[in-house]
C-alpha positions as CSV (number, residue, x, y, z in Angstrom):
1,M,148.3,114.7,81.7
2,D,150.9,117.4,82.2
3,H,152.1,117.9,85.9
4,G,154.9,120.4,84.9
5,P,153.1,123.5,85.9
6,D,152.1,122.1,89.5
7,L,155.6,120.6,89.8
8,G,157.0,124.0,89.2
9,E,154.7,125.7,91.3
10,F,155.2,123.5,94.1
11,L,159.1,123.7,94.1
12,R,158.9,127.3,93.9
13,S,156.6,127.3,97.2
14,R,159.0,125.3,99.2
15,R,162.2,127.3,97.8
16,A,160.5,130.4,99.1
17,R,160.0,129.2,102.6
18,L,163.8,128.5,103.3
19,A,166.3,131.2,104.2
20,P,169.9,130.8,103.3
21,Q,170.9,130.5,107.0
22,D,168.6,127.5,107.0
23,V,170.7,125.6,105.0
24,G,173.9,126.7,105.9
25,L,174.7,129.5,103.6
26,P,176.1,132.8,104.5
27,D,173.5,135.8,104.8
28,H,175.6,138.7,103.3
29,G,172.5,141.1,104.5
30,G,171.7,142.1,100.8
31,R,168.2,142.4,99.7
32,R,166.8,139.7,98.0
33,R,164.2,140.4,94.9
34,V,162.3,137.3,96.1
35,P,161.9,135.4,99.4
36,G,163.8,132.1,99.9
37,L,166.6,130.4,97.9
38,R,167.8,131.4,94.7
39,R,167.3,129.0,92.2
40,E,171.2,128.5,91.7
41,E,171.5,128.1,95.6
42,L,169.2,125.3,95.6
43,A,170.6,123.5,92.5
44,R,174.3,123.7,93.9
45,L,173.0,122.3,97.3
46,A,171.1,119.2,95.4
47,G,174.0,118.7,93.2
48,I,172.3,119.3,90.0
49,S,173.0,121.9,87.6
50,P,171.1,125.5,87.7
51,G,169.9,125.1,83.9
52,Y,168.3,121.7,84.8
53,Y,166.6,123.2,88.0
54,T,165.4,125.8,86.1
55,R,163.8,123.5,83.5
56,L,162.2,121.6,86.5
57,E,160.6,124.8,87.9
58,Q,159.3,125.6,84.2
59,G,157.9,122.1,83.7
60,T,159.9,121.1,81.1
61,A,162.1,118.5,82.4
62,A,159.8,116.8,85.2
63,A,159.3,113.6,83.1
64,G,162.8,112.6,82.9
65,A,163.8,113.4,86.7
66,S,165.7,110.6,88.4
67,D,165.2,109.2,92.1
68,A,168.5,110.7,93.0
69,V,167.4,114.1,91.8
70,L,164.0,114.0,93.4
71,D,165.4,112.5,96.6
72,A,168.5,115.4,96.9
73,L,165.6,118.2,96.4
74,A,163.2,116.6,99.0
75,R,166.4,116.6,101.4
76,V,167.4,120.1,100.6
77,L,163.7,121.5,100.7
78,R,163.3,119.9,103.7
79,L,160.0,118.0,102.7
80,D,158.1,115.9,105.3
81,G,156.6,112.5,104.3
82,T,153.6,113.6,102.8
83,E,155.5,116.4,100.7
84,R,157.8,114.0,99.4
85,R,155.2,111.4,98.0
86,H,153.5,114.5,96.7
87,L,156.6,115.7,95.0
88,Y,157.2,112.2,93.6
89,G,153.6,112.0,92.3
90,L,154.1,115.5,90.6
91,A,157.2,114.2,88.8
92,R,155.8,110.8,88.1
93,P,152.2,111.0,87.4
94,E,150.3,107.6,86.7
95,G,149.1,107.2,83.1
96,G,146.9,105.0,81.2
97,G,143.7,103.8,82.6
98,G,144.4,104.5,86.0
99,P,143.2,107.6,88.0
100,G,142.2,109.1,84.5
101,A,139.5,106.5,84.2
102,E,138.3,106.5,87.8
103,A,137.9,110.1,87.6
104,A,135.6,109.7,84.3
105,A,133.6,107.2,86.0
106,E,130.2,107.8,87.6
107,E,130.8,108.1,91.4
108,R,128.7,105.5,93.2
109,L,128.2,104.7,96.8
110,R,128.2,101.2,97.7
111,P,125.0,100.3,99.8
112,S,127.0,98.4,102.1
113,V,129.2,101.7,103.0
114,R,125.7,103.9,103.4
115,N,124.5,100.8,105.9
116,M,127.7,100.8,107.9
117,I,127.7,104.6,108.7
118,A,123.9,104.3,109.5
119,S,124.5,101.5,112.0
120,L,127.4,103.8,113.9
121,G,124.3,105.3,115.4
122,D,125.0,108.3,117.9
123,T,128.7,108.3,116.4
124,P,128.8,111.2,113.6
125,A,130.0,109.9,110.0
126,L,129.9,110.9,106.7
127,V,131.4,109.4,103.2
128,L,133.4,111.7,101.1
129,G,133.9,111.2,97.3
130,R,137.0,111.7,95.2
131,F,136.3,115.7,95.1
132,V,135.1,115.8,98.4
133,D,131.5,115.5,97.7
134,V,129.3,114.5,100.5
135,L,127.9,110.9,99.1
136,A,126.2,110.3,102.4
137,W,126.1,111.1,106.4
138,N,124.2,109.6,109.0
139,H,121.9,111.5,111.5
140,A,124.5,112.3,113.8
141,G,127.1,113.6,111.1
142,H,124.2,115.6,109.6
143,A,123.4,117.1,112.9
144,L,126.8,118.0,113.8
145,L,128.2,119.6,110.5
146,A,125.0,120.6,108.3
147,G,121.9,120.7,109.9
148,H,120.9,123.6,107.8
149,L,120.7,121.6,104.9
150,P,118.2,118.7,104.2
151,F,119.3,115.2,105.5
152,D,119.1,113.7,101.8
153,A,121.0,116.4,100.2
154,P,123.9,114.0,99.6
155,D,121.3,112.0,97.2
156,A,121.4,115.1,94.7
157,P,123.5,115.0,91.6
158,A,127.0,116.1,92.0
159,A,127.6,119.9,90.6
160,T,128.6,119.9,87.0
161,Q,128.2,123.5,86.1
162,G,131.6,124.3,87.5
163,A,133.3,121.6,85.4
164,R,131.6,122.8,82.1
165,D,132.6,126.4,82.9
166,A,136.3,125.3,83.3
167,A,136.1,123.6,80.0
168,Q,134.6,126.2,78.2
169,G,136.4,129.3,79.8
170,T,133.1,130.6,81.4
171,H,132.2,131.5,84.4
172,D,128.9,132.5,86.4
173,A,128.6,135.7,88.4
174,T,128.4,134.3,92.0
175,P,130.7,131.7,92.2
176,G,129.7,129.2,95.2
177,T,125.7,129.9,94.7
178,R,125.3,127.8,91.5
179,D,123.7,124.4,91.7
180,A,121.4,124.8,94.8
181,T,120.3,121.4,94.5
182,A,123.4,119.6,94.1
183,R,125.0,117.3,96.7
184,P,127.1,119.3,99.3
185,N,130.8,119.4,98.7
186,V,132.6,120.0,101.9
187,A,135.2,122.5,100.0
188,R,132.2,124.9,98.9
189,M,131.1,124.6,102.1
190,M,134.1,125.7,103.9
191,F,134.9,128.7,101.9
192,F,131.2,129.8,100.8
193,D,128.8,128.8,103.7
194,P,128.8,131.1,106.5
195,R,127.3,128.6,109.0
196,T,130.0,126.1,108.1
197,R,132.2,128.6,108.5
198,A,131.2,129.6,111.9
199,L,131.2,126.1,113.1
200,Y,135.0,125.7,113.4
201,A,136.7,127.5,116.2
202,D,139.9,127.7,114.4
203,R,138.7,128.4,111.2
204,A,141.9,129.3,109.4
205,A,143.4,125.8,110.2
206,K,140.3,124.3,108.7
207,A,140.5,126.1,105.8
208,R,144.5,125.3,105.0
209,D,143.5,121.6,105.7
210,T,140.7,121.6,103.3
211,V,143.4,123.1,100.7
212,G,146.1,121.1,101.6
213,D,143.6,118.0,101.0
214,L,142.7,119.6,97.5
215,R,146.3,119.8,96.5
216,L,146.9,116.1,97.0
217,I,143.8,115.3,95.1
218,A,144.9,117.4,92.5
219,G,148.0,115.6,92.0
220,R,146.2,112.3,91.9
221,W,143.4,113.6,89.3
222,P,144.8,116.8,87.7
223,D,142.8,116.8,84.6
224,A,139.4,115.7,86.0
225,P,136.8,118.4,84.9
226,Q,134.8,117.9,88.0
227,L,137.7,118.9,90.2
228,T,139.4,121.6,87.9
229,G,135.8,123.0,87.8
230,L,135.6,123.0,91.7
231,I,139.0,124.8,92.0
232,A,138.6,127.2,89.5
233,E,135.2,128.3,91.3
234,L,136.7,128.5,94.6
235,R,139.8,130.4,93.2
236,R,137.5,133.1,91.8
237,G,135.0,133.1,94.6
238,S,137.4,133.3,97.9
239,T,140.7,135.3,98.3
240,E,141.2,133.4,101.3
241,F,141.1,130.1,98.8
242,E,143.4,131.7,96.3
243,A,145.9,132.8,98.9
244,L,146.1,129.6,100.5
245,W,146.0,127.8,97.0
246,A,149.2,129.8,95.9
247,E,151.0,128.7,99.3
248,H,150.4,125.1,97.7
249,P,150.1,123.3,101.3
250,V,149.6,119.4,101.2
251,R,147.8,117.6,104.0
252,T,147.0,113.9,104.4
253,C,143.9,115.0,106.8
254,A,144.0,111.4,108.1
255,T,143.3,112.8,111.8
256,H,142.5,115.8,113.6
257,A,141.5,117.3,117.2
258,R,139.3,120.2,116.6
259,D,137.2,122.6,118.5
260,Y,133.7,123.3,117.3
261,R,131.3,126.1,117.9
262,H,128.0,124.2,117.5
263,P,125.0,126.4,116.9
264,V,122.7,123.9,119.1
265,V,124.8,122.6,121.8
266,G,127.7,125.0,121.9
267,P,131.4,124.2,122.2
268,L,132.5,120.7,121.3
269,T,136.3,119.1,121.2
270,L,135.9,116.2,118.8
271,T,138.5,114.0,117.0
272,D,138.0,113.1,113.5
273,E,139.6,109.8,111.8
274,L,139.3,109.6,107.9
275,L,139.3,105.9,106.6
276,T,140.3,105.1,103.0
277,L,137.7,102.8,101.1
278,P,140.3,100.4,98.9
279,D,137.7,99.1,96.8
280,D,136.4,102.5,96.0
281,P,139.3,104.9,94.7
282,G,139.3,108.1,96.2
283,Q,136.1,107.7,98.5
284,R,136.7,108.0,102.4
285,V,134.6,107.5,105.5
286,V,135.0,110.4,108.3
287,I,134.3,109.5,111.8
288,Y,133.9,111.9,114.8
289,H,134.3,110.9,118.3
290,A,134.7,112.9,121.5
291,E,136.8,111.9,124.8
292,P,134.5,109.2,126.8
293,G,133.2,111.0,129.9
294,S,134.0,114.3,128.6
295,P,131.4,117.3,128.4
296,S,131.8,117.2,124.4
297,A,130.6,113.5,124.9
298,G,127.8,114.7,126.8
299,A,127.1,117.5,124.5
300,L,127.3,115.2,121.5
301,R,124.7,112.6,122.9
302,R,122.5,115.7,123.6
303,L,122.7,116.6,120.0
304,V,122.1,113.6,118.4
305,G,119.4,112.4,120.8
306,G,117.5,115.9,120.6
307,V,117.6,115.8,116.7
308,A,116.2,112.0,116.8
309,G,113.4,113.0,119.6
310,G,112.5,116.5,118.2
311,G,113.5,118.2,121.5
312,L,116.3,119.9,119.6
313,T,116.7,121.2,116.1
314,A,119.4,122.5,113.8
315,V,120.1,126.0,112.9
316,P,116.9,127.6,111.9
317,R,116.5,128.2,108.0
318,R,116.3,131.9,107.1
319,T,113.1,133.1,105.4
């Protein structure tokens, strides 16, 4: 499990966003070949040798980085809490039978978790797997996010062709269109499904959050074939994803307030909460709710009630 290249990419991305004046260095007005701090400037501010920092960026010294070095880099690069944890995760990857064994195991959804989200009734909810496959959704979650897909789509097998392509170095001609019968994946939907993309009023923010979440997942399971295949497919098939991936955003995505443009009930403002399942590594429950008494709460009730009663339907399928 080699995190060296990812660590170097992360350090370069954070170094590039800092100007000399941001860290108290004089700006002599000279033109720089690359944006941000130079390696030797960052090394000097962090109290390490330029040669050692260069090896960190090249991925050849990550395993030996001390707490003091990582703390100094986090301080100079002005990393927030999520970015700091990500830095440590890249420099200190877990080994043995931990994340690697989890990633290789077949992912299963516990019946009690499925029953839990079903019991939420009119509150939209879904369960995400390790690599952002949708393992289940309740009727409200399906109506909100993916009424154009069959309700039982999450019961299909996970997409596997992307993993095989990544391992074999081969690619199909149309990324994002393979495995039409596979279970939904929220990253593929965000970058390849026009109806999903149209759902979000601030599509750019949602796209960035999706990439930031995948970056954190990749830091935990860098060698999982299903994940590397998914990322390779997204990078091939979406220039937007490729550009965001190169920026190396990291996001915990624990809670958001978002505006939606729903094709059935119109504008909605909802807050989502991500809850981790400690006994199911990597799995998360997402719950959506509106401010009580708000127009969005009324629209959400109409959506769920209409779909349940047959009075409203999701987006008609194209024929």
